[in-house]
C-alpha positions in Angstrom: 13.9 -16.2 -7.1 11.0 -14.1 -8.4 11.7 -12.4 -11.7 9.2 -9.6 -12.6 11.2 -6.6 -13.9 12.1 -8.0 -17.2 10.4 -10.9 -19.0 11.2 -12.5 -22.3 8.1 -14.7 -21.7 5.9 -11.6 -21.8 5.8 -9.6 -25.0 4.2 -6.5 -23.7 4.3 -4.3 -20.6 0.7 -5.2 -20.0 1.6 -8.9 -19.8 4.5 -8.3 -17.5 2.4 -6.3 -15.1 -0.3 -8.9 -14.9 2.2 -11.7 -14.5 4.0 -9.8 -11.8 0.8 -9.1 -9.8 0.2 -12.9 -9.8 3.8 -13.6 -8.8 3.6 -11.3 -5.8 0.3 -12.9 -4.7 2.0 -16.3 -4.9 4.6 -14.9 -2.5 1.7 -14.1 -0.1 2.0 -10.3 -0.8 -1.5 -8.7 -1.1 -1.9 -6.7 -4.3 -4.2 -3.9 -5.6 -4.3 -2.2 -9.0 -2.9 1.2 -9.3 -3.3 4.2 -11.5 -1.0 4.5 -14.6 0.3 7.0 -17.1 -2.4 7.5 -19.8 -1.6 6.3 -23.3 -2.7 9.6 -24.8 -3.7 13.1 -23.7 -2.0 15.7 -21.6 -2.5 14.2 -18.1 0.2 12.4 -16.2 -2.2 10.1 -14.4 -5.1 7.9 -15.5 -7.3 9.0 -12.5 -10.0 11.6 -12.8 -8.4 14.0 -10.4 -7.1 17.2 -11.9 -3.6 18.0 -10.7 -3.1 14.5 -9.2 -0.4 14.9 -6.4 1.1 11.5 -7.0 0.6 10.7 -10.8 0.4 6.9 -11.6 1.6 6.1 -8.1 -1.6 5.5 -6.1 -4.3 2.8 -5.9 -7.3 3.0 -8.2 -9.7 2.4 -5.4 -10.2 4.4 -2.2 -11.0 1.1 -0.5 -7.6 -0.3 -1.4 -6.8 -1.4 2.2 -9.9 -3.6 2.2 -9.7 -4.8 -1.4 -6.0 -5.8 -1.6 -5.8 -9.6 -2.1 -3.6 -12.6 -2.8 -6.4 -14.3 -4.7 -4.9 -14.8 -8.2 -8.4 -15.3 -9.9 -9.4 -11.8 -8.6 -6.1 -10.3 -9.8 -6.5 -11.9 -13.2 -10.0 -10.4 -13.4 -8.8 -6.9 -12.4 -5.9 -6.9 -14.9 -8.0 -8.2 -17.7 -10.3 -5.2 -17.2 -7.4 -2.7 -16.7 -4.3 -4.2 -18.4 -2.3 -1.0 -18.0 -2.8 -0.8 -14.2 0.3 -0.4 -12.1 0.9 -2.7 -9.1 0.4 -1.3 -5.6 1.5 -3.3 -2.5 0.1 -2.4 0.9 2.7 -2.3 3.6 2.5 -3.2 7.3 1.1 -6.7 6.5 3.8 -9.0 5.2 6.5 -6.4 5.1 7.4 -2.7 5.8 9.4 -0.6 3.4 12.1 2.0 4.0 11.9 4.6 1.3 15.0 6.7 0.9 16.6 8.9 -1.8 18.4 7.0 -4.5 21.9 8.2 -3.5 21.2 7.2 0.1 20.1 3.8 -1.2 23.4 3.3 -3.1 25.4 4.2 0.0 23.4 2.0 2.2 23.8 -1.0 -0.2 27.5 -0.5 -0.2 27.7 -0.4 3.6 25.3 -3.4 3.9 27.5 -5.5 1.5 30.7 -4.5 3.3 29.3 -5.4 6.7 27.7 -8.6 5.5 24.3 -7.6 6.8 21.2 -9.3 5.5 19.2 -7.4 2.9 15.9 -8.2 1.4 14.3 -7.0 -1.8 15.3 -3.5 -2.9 13.5 -1.6 -5.7 14.3 1.6 -7.6 11.6 4.1 -8.3 12.8 5.7 -11.5 16.3 6.1 -10.2 15.0 8.7 -7.8 14.2 6.7 -4.7 15.1 3.3 -3.3 12.7 1.0 -1.5 14.1 -1.5 1.1 11.7 -4.3 1.9 12.0 -5.5 5.6 10.0 -7.6 8.0 6.9 -5.8 9.2 6.8 -4.3 12.7 3.0 -4.9 12.6 1.3 -2.7 15.2 3.7 -2.0 18.1 2.3 -1.2 21.5 4.4 2.0 21.5 3.0 4.0 18.6 6.2 6.1 18.6 8.1 3.1 17.4 6.8 3.5 13.8 5.1 5.9 11.5 3.0 5.4 8.4 3.3 7.6 5.3 3.1 8.0 1.6 3.5 11.0 -0.7 5.7 13.5 1.1 4.8 13.4 4.7 7.7 13.6 7.2 7.1 12.4 10.7 8.3 14.9 13.4 10.0 12.1 15.3 12.6 11.7 12.5 13.1 15.3 11.4 16.8 14.8 11.7 16.8 12.0 9.1 16.5 13.8 5.7 14.4 12.1 3.1 13.5 8.9 4.9 10.0 7.4 4.9 9.0 4.3 6.7 5.9 2.7 5.0 4.1 0.4 7.3 0.5 0.2 8.5 -2.0 2.2 6.3 0.6 2.9 3.6 1.7 1.3 0.3 4.4 1.3 -2.4 4.6 0.8 -6.1 6.1 -2.5 -7.3 8.0 -3.4 -10.4 7.3 -3.3 -13.3 5.0 -0.4 -12.8 5.3 2.6 -15.1 5.5 6.3 -14.2 5.0 9.4 -16.3 7.6 10.4 -18.9 8.9 6.9 -19.5 10.1 6.3 -16.0 9.9 2.8 -14.4 9.9 1.0 -11.1 12.6 -1.8 -11.2 14.3 -4.3 -8.9 17.8 -3.7 -7.7 17.6 -6.8 -5.5 14.8 -9.1 -6.5 12.6 -11.0 -4.0 14.0 -14.4 -3.0 13.1 -17.3 -0.7 14.9 -16.0 2.4 13.3 -14.2 5.3 13.0 -10.4 5.2 15.6 -8.6 7.4 14.8 -7.0 10.7 14.0 -3.3 10.1 15.8 -2.1 13.2 19.1 -3.7 11.9 18.9 -1.7 8.7 17.5 1.5 10.2 20.8 2.8 11.5 22.6 2.1 8.2 19.8 3.8 6.2 19.7 6.8 8.5 23.4 7.3 8.3 23.3 6.9 4.5 20.6 9.6 4.2 22.7 12.0 6.2 25.8 11.2 4.2 23.9 11.6 0.9 22.6 15.0 2.0 26.1 16.2 3.1 27.5 15.0 -0.3 24.9 17.0 -2.2 25.6 20.2 -0.3 
């Protein structure tokens, strides 16, 4: 089992992030450095963009899709230059990610456990959203079978599924132990293991139902 969210072996957040980047690469997951909360100043993001729409939650490079790598020597070099960098994982390569509101994620995990369904890694983004890692769909022949998104885009084809995003080709997610503004963190709820990632279509119905249930509960 991969342990990257804590770390007695690493004394600092910088050390944990660099070690986690290497550990993901060793799993075969391409990695790219991300922006991070500045140590000082009044900005929420280390990038140069005023009013960054996704503070500390995006790649540093606009060429991230080409530059993401599993080469640990490259990762060591990147993090030695930018030790505070967050970890960004491109999706649609080794895995896709279902991104749902935190309450929906809680309900989904309860249902998954009761039904004995397989579940892969699950991360929490500051207790606000849950990320379910699943086997990638790759590039289906029928483009309507998937959508790619980050930030707050909402595909028209799933307008009836409140709050759900499916990160696949041309998208990315933050990985633990990345830091967000105001002391918030990305952490694992279920850490990566050695087993295969679950089929996304087996979890899609559970997650869709959980999103709807969470919305009705909040009303």
